[in-house]
KEDREN-563349 format. One line per field, with one value per atom (N, C-alpha, C): residue number from 1; residue in one letter; atom name; x, y, z. Coordinates in nm, 2 decimals. Example, Ala and Ser with C-alpha at 12.3 -4.5 7.8 and 13.67 -1.06 7.14 Angstrom:
REM residues 2
i: 1;1;1;2;2;2
aa: a;a;a;s;s;s
at: N;CA;C;N;CA;C
px: 1.32;1.23;1.32;1.28;1.37;1.29
py: -0.57;-0.45;-0.33;-0.22;-0.11;0.00
pz: 0.78;0.78;0.78;0.71;0.71;0.79
This chain:
REM residues 80
i: 1;1;1;2;2;2;3;3;3;4;4;4;5;5;5;6;6;6;7;7;7;8;8;8;9;9;9;10;10;10;11;11;11;12;12;12;13;13;13;14;14;14;15;15;15;16;16;16;17;17;17;18;18;18;19;19;19;20;20;20;21;21;21;22;22;22;23;23;23;24;24;24;25;25;25;26;26;26;27;27;27;28;28;28;29;29;29;30;30;30;31;31;31;32;32;32;33;33;33;34;34;34;35;35;35;36;36;36;37;37;37;38;38;38;39;39;39;40;40;40;41;41;41;42;42;42;43;43;43;44;44;44;45;45;45;46;46;46;47;47;47;48;48;48;49;49;49;50;50;50;51;51;51;52;52;52;53;53;53;54;54;54;55;55;55;56;56;56;57;57;57;58;58;58;59;59;59;60;60;60;61;61;61;62;62;62;63;63;63;64;64;64;65;65;65;66;66;66;67;67;67;68;68;68;69;69;69;70;70;70;71;71;71;72;72;72;73;73;73;74;74;74;75;75;75;76;76;76;77;77;77;78;78;78;79;79;79;80;80;80
aa: m;m;m;n;n;n;e;e;e;l;l;l;l;l;l;n;n;n;v;v;v;k;k;k;w;w;w;n;n;n;l;l;l;l;l;l;l;l;l;p;p;p;t;t;t;v;v;v;l;l;l;y;y;y;l;l;l;v;v;v;a;a;a;v;v;v;y;y;y;v;v;v;i;i;i;g;g;g;a;a;a;y;y;y;c;c;c;y;y;y;k;k;k;y;y;y;v;v;v;k;k;k;r;r;r;a;a;a;r;r;r;k;k;k;f;f;f;l;l;l;e;e;e;e;e;e;y;y;y;f;f;f;v;v;v;a;a;a;s;s;s;r;r;r;q;q;q;i;i;i;g;g;g;g;g;g;f;f;f;v;v;v;l;l;l;t;t;t;m;m;m;p;p;p;l;l;l;i;i;i;a;a;a;t;t;t;y;y;y;l;l;l;g;g;g;p;p;p;t;t;t;f;f;f;k;k;k;s;s;s;v;v;v;k;k;k;s;s;s;q;q;q;w;w;w;s;s;s;r;r;r;s;s;s;k;k;k;i;i;i
at: N;CA;C;N;CA;C;N;CA;C;N;CA;C;N;CA;C;N;CA;C;N;CA;C;N;CA;C;N;CA;C;N;CA;C;N;CA;C;N;CA;C;N;CA;C;N;CA;C;N;CA;C;N;CA;C;N;CA;C;N;CA;C;N;CA;C;N;CA;C;N;CA;C;N;CA;C;N;CA;C;N;CA;C;N;CA;C;N;CA;C;N;CA;C;N;CA;C;N;CA;C;N;CA;C;N;CA;C;N;CA;C;N;CA;C;N;CA;C;N;CA;C;N;CA;C;N;CA;C;N;CA;C;N;CA;C;N;CA;C;N;CA;C;N;CA;C;N;CA;C;N;CA;C;N;CA;C;N;CA;C;N;CA;C;N;CA;C;N;CA;C;N;CA;C;N;CA;C;N;CA;C;N;CA;C;N;CA;C;N;CA;C;N;CA;C;N;CA;C;N;CA;C;N;CA;C;N;CA;C;N;CA;C;N;CA;C;N;CA;C;N;CA;C;N;CA;C;N;CA;C;N;CA;C;N;CA;C;N;CA;C;N;CA;C;N;CA;C;N;CA;C;N;CA;C;N;CA;C;N;CA;C;N;CA;C;N;CA;C;N;CA;C;N;CA;C;N;CA;C
px: 2.64;2.57;2.62;2.75;2.80;2.73;2.69;2.63;2.49;2.43;2.29;2.31;2.41;2.43;2.48;2.53;2.59;2.47;2.39;2.28;2.31;2.27;2.29;2.18;2.21;2.11;2.08;2.17;2.14;2.04;2.01;1.91;1.78;1.80;1.69;1.61;1.67;1.60;1.51;1.55;1.46;1.34;1.37;1.26;1.15;1.20;1.10;1.03;1.10;1.04;0.93;0.96;0.87;0.74;0.76;0.65;0.56;0.62;0.55;0.47;0.54;0.47;0.35;0.36;0.25;0.14;0.17;0.07;-0.01;0.07;0.01;-0.08;-0.03;-0.12;-0.24;-0.23;-0.34;-0.45;-0.40;-0.49;-0.56;-0.49;-0.55;-0.65;-0.62;-0.72;-0.84;-0.82;-0.93;-1.04;-1.01;-1.11;-1.21;-1.15;-1.23;-1.31;-1.25;-1.31;-1.43;-1.41;-1.51;-1.63;-1.60;-1.71;-1.79;-1.72;-1.78;-1.89;-2.00;-2.11;-2.09;-2.10;-2.09;-1.96;-1.86;-1.73;-1.68;-1.68;-1.63;-1.72;-1.85;-1.93;-1.90;-1.89;-1.86;-1.72;-1.63;-1.49;-1.48;-1.54;-1.52;-1.61;-1.73;-1.82;-1.83;-1.76;-1.76;-1.90;-1.98;-2.12;-2.20;-2.14;-2.20;-2.22;-2.13;-2.14;-2.03;-1.95;-1.84;-1.91;-1.88;-1.93;-1.86;-1.92;-1.87;-1.73;-1.71;-1.58;-1.47;-1.49;-1.39;-1.36;-1.46;-1.44;-1.37;-1.38;-1.32;-1.18;-1.13;-1.00;-0.89;-0.91;-0.81;-0.81;-0.92;-0.93;-0.85;-0.87;-0.80;-0.65;-0.61;-0.47;-0.41;-0.48;-0.43;-0.40;-0.49;-0.48;-0.37;-0.36;-0.26;-0.13;-0.11;0.02;0.13;0.12;0.22;0.25;0.15;0.16;0.26;0.23;0.32;0.46;0.47;0.61;0.69;0.62;0.69;0.72;0.64;0.66;0.78;0.79;0.89;1.03;1.03;1.15;1.20;1.11;1.15;1.20;1.14;1.18;1.32;1.35;1.48;1.59;1.55;1.65;1.68;1.59;1.61;1.70;1.70;1.78;1.93;1.96;2.10;2.18
py: -1.95;-2.06;-2.07;-2.03;-2.03;-1.92;-1.81;-1.70;-1.74;-1.83;-1.88;-1.96;-2.03;-2.12;-2.04;-1.92;-1.84;-1.75;-1.81;-1.74;-1.69;-1.57;-1.51;-1.56;-1.67;-1.74;-1.65;-1.57;-1.48;-1.38;-1.35;-1.26;-1.33;-1.44;-1.51;-1.59;-1.66;-1.74;-1.66;-1.55;-1.47;-1.41;-1.38;-1.32;-1.43;-1.55;-1.66;-1.70;-1.70;-1.74;-1.63;-1.50;-1.40;-1.41;-1.44;-1.45;-1.57;-1.68;-1.80;-1.77;-1.70;-1.66;-1.57;-1.48;-1.39;-1.46;-1.55;-1.64;-1.72;-1.78;-1.87;-1.79;-1.67;-1.59;-1.54;-1.51;-1.46;-1.58;-1.70;-1.81;-1.84;-1.83;-1.86;-1.75;-1.63;-1.52;-1.52;-1.57;-1.57;-1.66;-1.77;-1.85;-1.78;-1.70;-1.62;-1.51;-1.44;-1.33;-1.39;-1.50;-1.56;-1.60;-1.65;-1.69;-1.58;-1.47;-1.35;-1.29;-1.27;-1.21;-1.06;-1.00;-0.86;-0.80;-0.88;-0.83;-0.71;-0.71;-0.59;-0.47;-0.48;-0.37;-0.31;-0.40;-0.35;-0.29;-0.34;-0.29;-0.15;-0.13;-0.01;0.10;0.07;0.18;0.19;0.11;0.11;0.11;0.03;0.02;0.16;0.25;0.38;0.45;0.43;0.49;0.60;0.63;0.73;0.87;0.96;1.09;1.18;1.30;1.39;1.44;1.47;1.52;1.42;1.29;1.19;1.18;1.20;1.19;1.32;1.43;1.55;1.57;1.51;1.52;1.47;1.35;1.31;1.40;1.46;1.55;1.67;1.73;1.85;1.83;1.71;1.68;1.66;1.61;1.59;1.73;1.82;1.95;2.03;2.03;2.11;2.05;1.92;1.85;1.92;1.94;2.00;2.15;2.21;2.35;2.36;2.27;2.27;2.23;2.14;2.09;2.21;2.28;2.39;2.50;2.53;2.63;2.59;2.46;2.42;2.42;2.39;2.39;2.53;2.63;2.77;2.82;2.78;2.83;2.77;2.65;2.59;2.65;2.70;2.76;2.90;2.97;3.11;3.11;3.00;2.99;2.96;2.92;2.88;3.00
pz: -2.33;-2.26;-2.12;-2.09;-1.96;-1.87;-1.94;-1.86;-1.81;-1.88;-1.83;-1.71;-1.69;-1.57;-1.45;-1.48;-1.37;-1.31;-1.23;-1.17;-1.03;-1.00;-0.87;-0.78;-0.71;-0.63;-0.51;-0.46;-0.34;-0.38;-0.50;-0.54;-0.59;-0.66;-0.72;-0.61;-0.52;-0.42;-0.33;-0.27;-0.19;-0.27;-0.39;-0.48;-0.50;-0.54;-0.56;-0.43;-0.32;-0.20;-0.16;-0.18;-0.15;-0.24;-0.37;-0.46;-0.42;-0.38;-0.34;-0.21;-0.11;0.01;-0.01;-0.10;-0.13;-0.19;-0.28;-0.34;-0.24;-0.15;-0.05;0.04;0.09;0.17;0.10;-0.03;-0.11;-0.12;-0.15;-0.17;-0.03;0.08;0.21;0.24;0.22;0.25;0.15;0.03;-0.07;-0.02;0.05;0.10;0.20;0.28;0.38;0.32;0.22;0.16;0.07;0.01;-0.07;0.01;0.13;0.22;0.29;0.31;0.38;0.30;0.37;0.30;0.29;0.17;0.15;0.20;0.20;0.25;0.18;0.05;-0.03;0.00;0.01;0.04;0.17;0.27;0.41;0.41;0.34;0.34;0.28;0.16;0.08;0.13;0.18;0.22;0.37;0.45;0.59;0.65;0.60;0.65;0.64;0.57;0.56;0.69;0.78;0.91;0.94;0.84;0.86;0.84;0.94;0.93;0.83;0.81;0.71;0.75;0.88;0.93;0.90;0.92;0.89;0.74;0.66;0.52;0.46;0.52;0.47;0.51;0.62;0.67;0.57;0.51;0.41;0.28;0.25;0.13;0.16;0.28;0.32;0.33;0.39;0.40;0.26;0.17;0.03;-0.04;-0.02;-0.08;-0.01;0.12;0.19;0.21;0.19;0.20;0.12;-0.01;-0.08;-0.04;0.01;0.05;0.17;0.27;0.39;0.36;0.26;0.23;0.16;0.07;0.01;0.10;0.20;0.30;0.39;0.42;0.51;0.43;0.31;0.23;0.21;0.19;0.17;0.30;0.41;0.54;0.57;0.54;0.57;0.48;0.36;0.27;0.32;0.38;0.43;0.55;0.63;0.75;0.72;0.60;0.57;0.53
């Protein structure tokens, strides 16, 4: 029973305040998103105005990212 009363307030209080702040910000933003016409469509498809070049760059970076990382790590090992 004594262990239940021994709460680490320096950990619990910031966590609770953070969760309350996130909830308040979410509730505040929900009002504007709810009122905005076609907000989600505009957000996710960017009004269908993004060109092909912009769409392919993240895809190429995703495929090549691990390759460059492994090349860099092999290069740094060979220098030691």
